[in-house]
C-alpha angles and dihedrals in degrees: 000000000000089000091054090051093051090047092053091048091051089048093051092048090047090051093050089050092048091050090047092050091048092049090050091048090049089056091050091047092052091051091051092048091050090049093052091044089053090048093051098042096042090073 
């Protein structure tokens, strides 16, 4: 039973890290899209 609890805790921590990484990547993707939009509409 303790092993199952430890596995659940590890899974929750992994999910939090994954959500944080996805959120960081979304910010980077937004910056890249804004850069390309500025390049296209500047001309």
